[in-house]
C-alpha positions as a Markdown table, in Angstrom:
| # | Residue | x | y | z |
|---|---|---|---|---|
| 1 | Met | 65.8 | 105.5 | 120.0 |
| 2 | Phe | 69.6 | 105.0 | 119.5 |
| 3 | Val | 69.0 | 102.3 | 116.9 |
| 4 | Ser | 66.5 | 104.6 | 115.1 |
| 5 | Leu | 68.9 | 107.5 | 115.0 |
| 6 | Ile | 71.8 | 105.5 | 113.7 |
| 7 | Ser | 69.6 | 103.9 | 111.1 |
| 8 | Ala | 68.5 | 107.4 | 110.0 |
| 9 | Gly | 72.1 | 108.3 | 109.3 |
| 10 | Met | 73.1 | 110.2 | 112.5 |
| 11 | Ser | 76.6 | 109.8 | 113.7 |
| 12 | Asn | 77.4 | 107.7 | 116.8 |
| 13 | Ser | 78.5 | 110.8 | 118.8 |
| 14 | Ala | 75.4 | 112.8 | 117.9 |
| 15 | Ala | 73.1 | 109.8 | 118.7 |
| 16 | Cys | 74.8 | 109.4 | 122.1 |
| 17 | Arg | 74.3 | 113.0 | 122.9 |
| 18 | Thr | 70.6 | 112.9 | 121.9 |
| 19 | Val | 69.8 | 109.8 | 123.9 |
| 20 | Gly | 71.9 | 110.9 | 126.8 |
| 21 | Ile | 74.5 | 108.1 | 127.0 |
| 22 | Asn | 78.3 | 108.0 | 127.0 |
| 23 | Arg | 79.9 | 107.7 | 123.6 |
| 24 | Arg | 81.7 | 104.5 | 124.6 |
| 25 | Thr | 78.4 | 103.0 | 125.6 |
| 26 | Gly | 77.0 | 103.8 | 122.2 |
| 27 | Thr | 80.0 | 102.3 | 120.6 |
| 28 | Arg | 79.5 | 99.0 | 122.5 |
| 29 | Trp | 75.8 | 99.0 | 121.5 |
| 30 | Arg | 76.7 | 99.6 | 117.9 |
| 31 | Tyr | 79.6 | 97.3 | 117.4 |
| 32 | Gly | 79.3 | 94.8 | 120.2 |
| 33 | Arg | 82.0 | 93.9 | 122.7 |
| 34 | Ser | 84.4 | 91.1 | 123.6 |
| 35 | Ile | 85.8 | 90.8 | 127.2 |
| 36 | Pro | 87.8 | 88.1 | 129.0 |
| 37 | Ser | 85.5 | 85.8 | 130.9 |
| 38 | Val | 86.1 | 84.6 | 134.4 |
| 39 | Gly | 86.8 | 81.0 | 133.4 |
| 40 | Gly | 89.1 | 82.0 | 130.5 |
| 41 | Gly | 88.4 | 82.7 | 126.9 |
| 42 | Leu | 86.3 | 85.6 | 125.6 |
| 43 | Leu | 82.7 | 86.6 | 126.3 |
| 44 | His | 81.0 | 88.2 | 123.3 |
| 45 | Tyr | 78.2 | 90.7 | 123.5 |
| 46 | Pro | 76.6 | 91.1 | 120.1 |
| 47 | Pro | 75.7 | 94.6 | 118.7 |
| 48 | Val | 72.2 | 95.9 | 119.1 |
| 49 | Leu | 72.0 | 96.8 | 115.4 |
| 50 | His | 73.6 | 95.7 | 112.1 |
| 51 | Ser | 74.1 | 98.5 | 109.7 |
| 52 | His | 74.6 | 97.0 | 106.3 |
| 53 | Ser | 75.1 | 99.6 | 103.6 |
| 54 | Thr | 72.8 | 99.2 | 100.6 |
| 55 | Thr | 74.2 | 102.1 | 98.6 |
| 56 | Val | 75.3 | 101.1 | 95.1 |
| 57 | Ser | 78.6 | 102.6 | 93.9 |
| 58 | Ser | 78.3 | 105.5 | 91.5 |
| 59 | Arg | 80.4 | 103.6 | 89.0 |
| 60 | Tyr | 77.4 | 101.4 | 88.3 |
| 61 | Leu | 74.5 | 102.8 | 86.1 |
| 62 | Ser | 71.4 | 103.8 | 88.0 |
| 63 | Asp | 67.7 | 103.3 | 87.1 |
| 64 | Asp | 67.4 | 106.9 | 85.9 |
| 65 | Glu | 70.5 | 106.6 | 83.7 |
| 66 | Arg | 69.2 | 103.4 | 82.2 |
| 67 | Ala | 65.8 | 105.1 | 81.5 |
| 68 | Val | 67.6 | 107.9 | 79.6 |
| 69 | Ile | 69.8 | 105.3 | 77.7 |
| 70 | Ala | 66.7 | 103.4 | 76.7 |
| 71 | Asp | 64.9 | 106.5 | 75.4 |
| 72 | Leu | 67.9 | 107.7 | 73.5 |
| 73 | His | 68.7 | 104.3 | 72.1 |
| 74 | Asn | 65.1 | 103.8 | 70.9 |
| 75 | Ala | 65.4 | 107.3 | 69.3 |
| 76 | Gly | 68.2 | 106.0 | 67.1 |
| 77 | Leu | 71.2 | 107.8 | 68.8 |
| 78 | Ser | 74.6 | 106.2 | 68.7 |
| 79 | Ser | 76.5 | 105.0 | 71.8 |
| 80 | Arg | 78.8 | 107.9 | 71.6 |
| 81 | Ala | 75.9 | 110.4 | 71.4 |
| 82 | Ile | 74.2 | 108.7 | 74.4 |
| 83 | Ala | 77.4 | 108.8 | 76.4 |
| 84 | Glu | 77.6 | 112.6 | 75.9 |
| 85 | Gln | 74.1 | 112.9 | 77.3 |
| 86 | Val | 74.5 | 110.8 | 80.4 |
| 87 | Arg | 78.2 | 111.8 | 80.9 |
| 88 | Arg | 79.5 | 108.2 | 80.7 |
| 89 | Ser | 82.2 | 106.7 | 78.5 |
| 90 | Pro | 81.1 | 105.4 | 75.1 |
| 91 | Ser | 82.5 | 102.0 | 75.9 |
| 92 | Lys | 80.4 | 101.7 | 79.0 |
| 93 | Ile | 77.3 | 102.6 | 77.0 |
| 94 | Ser | 78.2 | 100.0 | 74.3 |
| 95 | Arg | 78.7 | 97.3 | 76.9 |
| 96 | Glu | 75.4 | 98.2 | 78.6 |
| 97 | Leu | 73.5 | 97.9 | 75.4 |
| 98 | Thr | 75.1 | 94.6 | 74.5 |
| 99 | Arg | 75.1 | 92.8 | 77.9 |
| 100 | Asn | 71.8 | 93.9 | 79.3 |
| 101 | Ala | 69.6 | 93.7 | 76.2 |
| 102 | Ala | 66.7 | 91.2 | 76.0 |
| 103 | Pro | 67.0 | 88.0 | 74.0 |
| 104 | Asn | 65.2 | 89.7 | 71.1 |
| 105 | Gly | 67.8 | 92.5 | 71.1 |
| 106 | Arg | 65.5 | 95.1 | 72.5 |
| 107 | Tyr | 66.9 | 97.2 | 75.4 |
| 108 | Gly | 64.4 | 97.8 | 78.3 |
| 109 | Val | 65.0 | 99.5 | 81.6 |
| 110 | Ala | 63.4 | 96.8 | 83.9 |
| 111 | Ala | 65.2 | 93.9 | 82.2 |
| 112 | Ala | 68.5 | 95.7 | 82.1 |
| 113 | Gln | 68.3 | 96.6 | 85.7 |
| 114 | Arg | 67.4 | 93.0 | 86.7 |
| 115 | Leu | 70.3 | 91.5 | 84.6 |
| 116 | Ala | 72.8 | 94.0 | 86.0 |
| 117 | Ser | 71.7 | 93.4 | 89.6 |
| 118 | Gly | 71.8 | 89.6 | 89.2 |
| 119 | Arg | 75.3 | 89.8 | 87.8 |
| 120 | Arg | 76.6 | 92.0 | 90.6 |
| 121 | Arg | 75.3 | 89.7 | 93.3 |
| 122 | Arg | 76.9 | 86.6 | 91.9 |
| 123 | Pro | 78.9 | 84.7 | 94.7 |
| 124 | Arg | 82.5 | 83.8 | 94.1 |
| 125 | Ala | 84.5 | 81.5 | 96.3 |
| 126 | Arg | 87.7 | 83.0 | 97.8 |
| 127 | Arg | 90.9 | 81.6 | 96.6 |
| 128 | Val | 92.0 | 80.6 | 100.2 |
| 129 | Glu | 88.7 | 78.6 | 100.4 |
| 130 | Val | 89.1 | 76.6 | 97.2 |
| 131 | Asp | 92.9 | 76.1 | 97.2 |
| 132 | Pro | 93.9 | 73.9 | 100.2 |
| 133 | Val | 97.7 | 74.5 | 99.6 |
| 134 | Leu | 97.2 | 78.2 | 99.7 |
| 135 | Arg | 95.0 | 78.0 | 102.7 |
| 136 | Ala | 97.5 | 75.8 | 104.6 |
| 137 | Phe | 100.3 | 78.2 | 103.9 |
| 138 | Val | 98.3 | 81.3 | 105.0 |
| 139 | Gln | 97.1 | 79.5 | 108.1 |
| 140 | Gln | 100.7 | 78.5 | 109.1 |
| 141 | Cys | 101.7 | 82.2 | 108.9 |
| 142 | Met | 98.7 | 83.3 | 110.9 |
| 143 | Asp | 99.5 | 80.8 | 113.6 |
| 144 | Val | 102.7 | 82.6 | 114.3 |
| 145 | Arg | 100.9 | 86.0 | 114.2 |
| 146 | Trp | 102.1 | 87.4 | 110.9 |
| 147 | Ser | 100.2 | 90.3 | 109.5 |
| 148 | Pro | 98.3 | 90.1 | 106.2 |
| 149 | Glu | 100.9 | 92.4 | 104.6 |
| 150 | Gln | 103.7 | 90.1 | 105.7 |
| 151 | Ile | 101.8 | 87.0 | 104.5 |
| 152 | Ser | 101.2 | 88.7 | 101.2 |
| 153 | His | 104.9 | 89.3 | 100.6 |
| 154 | Ala | 105.6 | 85.7 | 101.8 |
| 155 | Leu | 103.2 | 84.3 | 99.2 |
| 156 | Ser | 105.0 | 86.1 | 96.4 |
| 157 | Ala | 108.3 | 84.5 | 97.5 |
| 158 | Glu | 106.7 | 81.1 | 98.1 |
| 159 | Phe | 104.8 | 80.9 | 94.8 |
| 160 | Pro | 106.7 | 83.2 | 92.4 |
| 161 | Asp | 105.4 | 81.4 | 89.3 |
| 162 | Gln | 101.8 | 80.9 | 90.5 |
| 163 | Pro | 99.9 | 84.3 | 90.3 |
| 164 | Ser | 96.7 | 82.5 | 91.4 |
| 165 | Arg | 98.3 | 81.9 | 94.8 |
| 166 | Gln | 99.5 | 85.5 | 95.3 |
| 167 | Leu | 97.1 | 87.7 | 97.3 |
| 168 | Val | 97.1 | 91.3 | 98.2 |
| 169 | Pro | 96.7 | 92.2 | 101.9 |
| 170 | Glu | 93.1 | 93.4 | 101.4 |
| 171 | Ser | 92.1 | 89.9 | 100.1 |
| 172 | Leu | 93.5 | 88.4 | 103.3 |
| 173 | Tyr | 91.7 | 90.9 | 105.4 |
| 174 | Gln | 88.4 | 90.2 | 103.7 |
| 175 | Ala | 88.9 | 86.5 | 104.1 |
| 176 | Leu | 89.5 | 87.0 | 107.8 |
| 177 | Tyr | 86.5 | 89.2 | 108.4 |
| 178 | Ala | 84.0 | 87.2 | 106.2 |
| 179 | Ser | 80.8 | 86.1 | 107.8 |
| 180 | Asn | 81.9 | 82.5 | 107.4 |
| 181 | Pro | 85.7 | 82.7 | 107.5 |
| 182 | Val | 87.8 | 79.8 | 106.3 |
| 183 | Leu | 90.9 | 80.9 | 108.2 |
| 184 | Arg | 91.2 | 79.9 | 111.9 |
| 185 | Arg | 91.8 | 82.6 | 114.5 |
| 186 | Thr | 92.7 | 80.9 | 117.7 |
| 187 | Phe | 94.2 | 83.9 | 119.5 |
| 188 | Arg | 93.2 | 87.4 | 120.3 |
| 189 | Thr | 95.2 | 90.2 | 118.8 |
| 190 | Arg | 94.8 | 93.9 | 118.2 |
| 191 | Arg | 94.3 | 93.4 | 114.5 |
| 192 | Trp | 91.9 | 90.5 | 114.4 |
| 193 | Arg | 88.7 | 92.2 | 115.5 |
| 194 | Arg | 85.4 | 90.5 | 115.1 |
| 195 | Arg | 84.4 | 93.1 | 112.5 |
| 196 | Arg | 86.2 | 95.9 | 110.7 |
| 197 | Arg | 85.6 | 99.3 | 111.9 |
| 198 | Pro | 87.5 | 102.7 | 112.0 |
| 199 | Arg | 90.2 | 103.0 | 114.6 |
| 200 | Arg | 89.5 | 105.8 | 117.1 |
| 201 | Ser | 92.2 | 108.1 | 118.5 |
| 202 | Pro | 93.6 | 106.8 | 121.7 |
| 203 | Asp | 93.0 | 108.7 | 124.9 |
| 204 | Ala | 95.7 | 111.1 | 125.9 |
| 205 | Arg | 98.2 | 109.5 | 128.2 |
| 206 | Ser | 99.2 | 111.2 | 131.3 |
| 207 | Ser | 102.9 | 111.9 | 131.7 |
| 208 | Ser | 104.7 | 112.5 | 135.0 |
| 209 | Arg | 107.7 | 114.8 | 134.9 |
| 210 | Leu | 110.8 | 113.6 | 136.7 |
| 211 | Ala | 112.4 | 115.6 | 139.4 |
| 212 | Thr | 115.9 | 114.5 | 138.3 |
| 213 | Pro | 117.3 | 116.6 | 135.5 |
| 214 | Met | 116.6 | 114.9 | 132.1 |
| 215 | Val | 118.5 | 115.0 | 128.8 |
| 216 | Met | 115.8 | 115.6 | 126.2 |
| 217 | Ile | 115.5 | 113.8 | 122.9 |
| 218 | Asp | 116.5 | 116.8 | 120.8 |
| 219 | Gln | 120.0 | 116.3 | 122.2 |
| 220 | Arg | 120.3 | 112.7 | 120.9 |
| 221 | Pro | 123.2 | 112.2 | 118.5 |
| 222 | Pro | 122.4 | 112.3 | 114.7 |
| 223 | Ala | 123.6 | 108.7 | 114.3 |
| 224 | Ala | 120.7 | 107.6 | 116.6 |
| 225 | Asn | 118.1 | 109.8 | 114.9 |
| 226 | Asp | 119.1 | 108.6 | 111.4 |
| 227 | Arg | 119.2 | 104.9 | 112.4 |
| 228 | Val | 122.6 | 104.5 | 110.8 |
| 229 | Glu | 124.4 | 103.2 | 113.9 |
| 230 | Val | 123.5 | 100.0 | 115.9 |
| 231 | Gly | 123.1 | 100.2 | 119.6 |
| 232 | His | 120.5 | 102.9 | 120.2 |
| 233 | Trp | 117.5 | 101.6 | 122.0 |
| 234 | Glu | 113.9 | 102.7 | 122.8 |
| 235 | Gly | 112.2 | 101.5 | 125.9 |
| 236 | Asp | 108.9 | 101.4 | 127.7 |
| 237 | Leu | 106.7 | 99.3 | 130.0 |
| 238 | Ile | 103.5 | 97.5 | 129.0 |
| 239 | Met | 101.1 | 97.3 | 132.0 |
| 240 | Gly | 99.0 | 94.4 | 133.3 |
| 241 | Val | 95.6 | 94.5 | 134.8 |
| 242 | Gly | 95.2 | 97.4 | 137.3 |
| 243 | Asn | 98.7 | 98.5 | 136.6 |
| 244 | Arg | 99.9 | 96.0 | 139.2 |
| 245 | Ser | 102.3 | 94.1 | 136.9 |
| 246 | Ala | 104.5 | 95.1 | 134.0 |
| 247 | Ile | 107.0 | 93.9 | 131.3 |
| 248 | Gly | 109.8 | 96.0 | 130.0 |
| 249 | Thr | 110.3 | 96.3 | 126.3 |
| 250 | Leu | 113.5 | 97.4 | 124.5 |
| 251 | Val | 113.7 | 97.9 | 120.8 |
| 252 | Glu | 117.0 | 98.6 | 118.9 |
| 253 | Arg | 116.3 | 101.5 | 116.5 |
| 254 | Ser | 118.4 | 100.2 | 113.5 |
| 255 | Thr | 117.6 | 96.5 | 113.5 |
| 256 | Arg | 114.3 | 96.5 | 115.4 |
| 257 | Thr | 115.7 | 93.8 | 117.7 |
| 258 | Leu | 113.4 | 93.2 | 120.7 |
| 259 | Ile | 114.4 | 92.4 | 124.2 |
| 260 | Leu | 111.7 | 91.7 | 126.8 |
| 261 | Val | 112.7 | 92.6 | 130.4 |
| 262 | His | 111.4 | 90.4 | 133.2 |
| 263 | Leu | 110.2 | 92.5 | 136.2 |
| 264 | Pro | 109.3 | 89.9 | 138.9 |
| 265 | His | 109.8 | 92.5 | 141.7 |
| 266 | Gly | 107.4 | 95.1 | 140.4 |
| 267 | Arg | 107.8 | 98.3 | 138.4 |
| 268 | Thr | 109.4 | 100.6 | 141.0 |
| 269 | Ser | 112.3 | 102.8 | 139.9 |
| 270 | Ala | 114.8 | 100.5 | 141.7 |
| 271 | Ala | 113.4 | 97.3 | 140.2 |
| 272 | Val | 113.3 | 98.8 | 136.6 |
| 273 | Arg | 116.9 | 100.2 | 137.1 |
| 274 | Asp | 118.3 | 96.9 | 138.3 |
| 275 | Ala | 116.5 | 94.9 | 135.5 |
| 276 | Leu | 117.8 | 97.3 | 132.8 |
| 277 | Ile | 121.3 | 97.2 | 134.2 |
| 278 | Gly | 121.2 | 93.4 | 134.1 |
| 279 | Val | 120.0 | 93.4 | 130.5 |
| 280 | Phe | 122.5 | 96.0 | 129.1 |
| 281 | Thr | 125.4 | 94.5 | 131.0 |
| 282 | Asp | 124.9 | 91.3 | 128.9 |
| 283 | Leu | 125.3 | 93.4 | 125.7 |
| 284 | Pro | 128.6 | 94.2 | 124.0 |
| 285 | Ala | 129.8 | 97.7 | 124.5 |
| 286 | Gly | 129.0 | 98.6 | 120.9 |
| 287 | Leu | 125.4 | 97.6 | 121.3 |
| 288 | Arg | 124.6 | 99.9 | 124.3 |
| 289 | Arg | 125.1 | 103.5 | 123.0 |
| 290 | Ser | 121.9 | 105.2 | 124.2 |
| 291 | Leu | 118.4 | 104.6 | 125.6 |
| 292 | Thr | 115.3 | 106.7 | 124.8 |
| 293 | Trp | 112.4 | 106.5 | 127.3 |
| 294 | Asp | 109.2 | 108.5 | 128.1 |
| 295 | Gln | 108.9 | 110.5 | 131.2 |
| 296 | Gly | 107.4 | 107.8 | 133.4 |
| 297 | Lys | 108.4 | 107.6 | 137.0 |
| 298 | Glu | 109.7 | 104.1 | 136.6 |
| 299 | Leu | 112.9 | 105.5 | 135.2 |
| 300 | Ser | 113.5 | 108.2 | 137.8 |
| 301 | Ala | 116.8 | 106.4 | 138.6 |
| 302 | His | 118.1 | 107.0 | 135.1 |
| 303 | Ala | 121.2 | 108.8 | 136.5 |
| 304 | Asp | 122.3 | 105.4 | 138.1 |
| 305 | Leu | 121.7 | 103.7 | 134.8 |
| 306 | Thr | 123.9 | 106.2 | 133.0 |
| 307 | Arg | 126.6 | 106.1 | 135.7 |
| 308 | Thr | 126.8 | 102.3 | 135.8 |
| 309 | Leu | 126.6 | 101.6 | 132.0 |
| 310 | Thr | 128.2 | 104.8 | 130.7 |
| 311 | Met | 125.1 | 104.9 | 128.4 |
| 312 | Pro | 123.2 | 108.2 | 128.1 |
| 313 | Val | 119.4 | 108.2 | 128.6 |
| 314 | Phe | 117.3 | 110.5 | 126.5 |
| 315 | Phe | 113.6 | 111.4 | 127.3 |
| 316 | Cys | 110.8 | 112.2 | 125.0 |
| 317 | Gln | 108.6 | 115.3 | 125.2 |
| 318 | Pro | 105.3 | 114.8 | 127.1 |
| 319 | His | 102.4 | 113.2 | 125.2 |
| 320 | Ser | 104.7 | 112.4 | 122.2 |
| 321 | Pro | 104.7 | 108.6 | 121.8 |
| 322 | Trp | 105.7 | 109.0 | 118.1 |
| 323 | Gln | 109.2 | 110.0 | 119.3 |
| 324 | Arg | 109.6 | 106.3 | 120.2 |
| 325 | Gly | 107.7 | 105.0 | 117.2 |
| 326 | Ser | 109.6 | 101.7 | 116.8 |
| 327 | Asn | 108.9 | 100.9 | 120.5 |
| 328 | Glu | 105.3 | 101.8 | 120.3 |
| 329 | Asn | 104.8 | 99.7 | 117.2 |
| 330 | Met | 106.5 | 96.8 | 118.9 |
| 331 | Asn | 104.4 | 97.2 | 122.0 |
| 332 | Gly | 101.3 | 96.6 | 119.9 |
| 333 | Leu | 102.7 | 93.4 | 118.5 |
| 334 | Ile | 103.7 | 92.2 | 122.0 |
| 335 | Arg | 100.1 | 92.7 | 123.1 |
| 336 | Asp | 99.2 | 89.8 | 120.8 |
| 337 | Tyr | 100.9 | 87.6 | 123.3 |
| 338 | Phe | 100.2 | 89.5 | 126.5 |
| 339 | Pro | 96.7 | 91.1 | 126.1 |
| 340 | Lys | 95.6 | 94.1 | 128.0 |
| 341 | Gly | 93.6 | 93.4 | 131.2 |
| 342 | Thr | 95.7 | 90.3 | 132.1 |
| 343 | Asp | 98.1 | 89.6 | 134.9 |
| 344 | Leu | 101.6 | 89.9 | 133.4 |
| 345 | Ala | 103.3 | 88.7 | 136.6 |
| 346 | Val | 102.4 | 85.0 | 135.7 |
| 347 | His | 104.8 | 85.0 | 132.8 |
| 348 | Thr | 108.3 | 83.7 | 133.4 |
| 349 | Ala | 111.6 | 85.0 | 132.0 |
| 350 | Gly | 111.6 | 81.9 | 129.7 |
| 351 | Arg | 108.2 | 82.7 | 128.3 |
| 352 | Leu | 109.4 | 86.3 | 127.6 |
| 353 | Ala | 112.4 | 85.0 | 125.8 |
| 354 | Glu | 110.3 | 82.7 | 123.6 |
| 355 | Val | 108.1 | 85.6 | 122.5 |
| 356 | Ala | 111.2 | 87.8 | 121.8 |
| 357 | Val | 112.6 | 85.0 | 119.7 |
| 358 | Glu | 109.4 | 84.7 | 117.6 |
| 359 | Leu | 109.2 | 88.4 | 117.0 |
| 360 | Asn | 112.9 | 88.7 | 116.2 |
| 361 | Asn | 112.5 | 86.0 | 113.5 |
| 362 | Arg | 109.4 | 87.7 | 111.9 |
| 363 | Pro | 110.2 | 89.5 | 108.6 |
| 364 | Arg | 109.6 | 93.3 | 108.7 |
| 365 | Lys | 108.6 | 95.5 | 105.8 |
| 366 | Thr | 110.7 | 98.4 | 107.2 |
| 367 | Leu | 113.7 | 96.2 | 107.0 |
| 368 | Arg | 113.0 | 95.2 | 103.4 |
| 369 | Trp | 111.6 | 91.9 | 104.7 |
| 370 | Ala | 114.7 | 90.9 | 106.6 |
| 371 | Thr | 114.4 | 89.8 | 110.2 |
| 372 | Pro | 115.8 | 91.6 | 113.2 |
| 373 | Ala | 117.6 | 88.4 | 114.2 |
| 374 | Ala | 119.5 | 88.3 | 110.9 |
| 375 | Leu | 120.5 | 91.9 | 111.1 |
| 376 | Ile | 121.7 | 91.8 | 114.8 |
| 377 | Ala | 123.6 | 88.5 | 114.3 |
| 378 | Pro | 126.8 | 90.0 | 112.9 |
| 379 | Lys | 127.0 | 92.4 | 115.8 |
| 380 | Leu | 126.5 | 89.7 | 118.4 |
| 381 | Ala | 129.0 | 87.5 | 116.7 |
| 382 | Thr | 131.8 | 90.0 | 117.3 |
| 383 | Ser | 131.5 | 89.4 | 121.0 |
| 384 | Gln | 133.4 | 86.3 | 122.0 |
| 385 | Ser | 132.5 | 86.5 | 125.7 |
| 386 | Pro | 130.1 | 84.0 | 127.4 |
| 387 | Val | 127.8 | 87.0 | 128.0 |
| 388 | Gly | 127.5 | 87.6 | 124.3 |
| 389 | Ser | 126.9 | 84.0 | 123.6 |
| 390 | Arg | 124.0 | 83.8 | 126.1 |
| 391 | Leu | 122.4 | 86.9 | 124.6 |
| 392 | Asn | 122.8 | 85.4 | 121.1 |
| 393 | Asn | 120.7 | 82.4 | 122.3 |
| 394 | Val | 118.0 | 84.6 | 123.7 |
| 395 | Val | 117.7 | 87.0 | 120.8 |
| 396 | Met | 118.3 | 84.9 | 117.8 |
| 397 | Gln | 117.9 | 81.1 | 118.1 |
| 398 | Arg | 114.6 | 79.6 | 117.2 |
């Protein structure tokens, strides 16, 4: 029944209500599902239906329009006069009469429709498929988890005088989601789904108000809001399976530099406080001006953080993740390396540092394709202490 309703054009939500199933169940039926298997890897459940749209774009002439064109053409009307009747451009009518006429020059509806359909279905090989040099470069970027937009910009810089090797992001997306893709996807990320589908709104996240008085984000200094001063950070935790493990994420607002915080002793307020104090103590004073966090209980000891580091802590409004937009975006990129539903406690501090290095050396569109490591380097170089040198190795060096 669900398949019949979807095939008839009913929306997923309406079909689920009619059948009497949860909307998420209907979504899994319709699009399939991929879950981690017990022995490692992914277990794929295929969709119960494949909805391939057969609707032809309105920019193409229809059978009815070709019938009118044939009648008017046989009546001796000009292309411009026919165009006024069918409300199409004269050049389109002229091309139609020239390209889809029979060998004897006569224009017929059936023959024209057959010629046009055959021409529209012609297969063309993708450029990444026929060009091994282009494919190797794109694959190399994919192996370090660059997005199609980042790869597209890199292609323009790598092959400036070869337009045939410059691709827009949509071409890369289509190559990735083709039925027989030529690009290898050896890792699971939030972007590389098995098929393209609209993204749904995330469920509302619960927020726990802290008993300790908070300084709200609207009191944050203008220099932090405008991203004109380095040293203002956004922070959060990404959670492991069952919320039993966590990794702290810190993103500098101006340079988008990432620091991953190792939490081997859990995510209690004391553990998070001590870990953050350890991280920020390693920073030069000019790079620890403020910290913005959500209202999670893990930062209930924020007063100790402020007192120890002389660094103010600001809190976002409830259910307002966009107030820490840089951090939320970075958390999505980090999930490429630490997927949801996995145990984050198995990762060492060294592994977290490796991931931070890779992300800090990735070009960012918002930075005009510079890397966070290149932007933070001058600030770290001003610190001549051994502490600054250790942080320089963690944040910057490949």
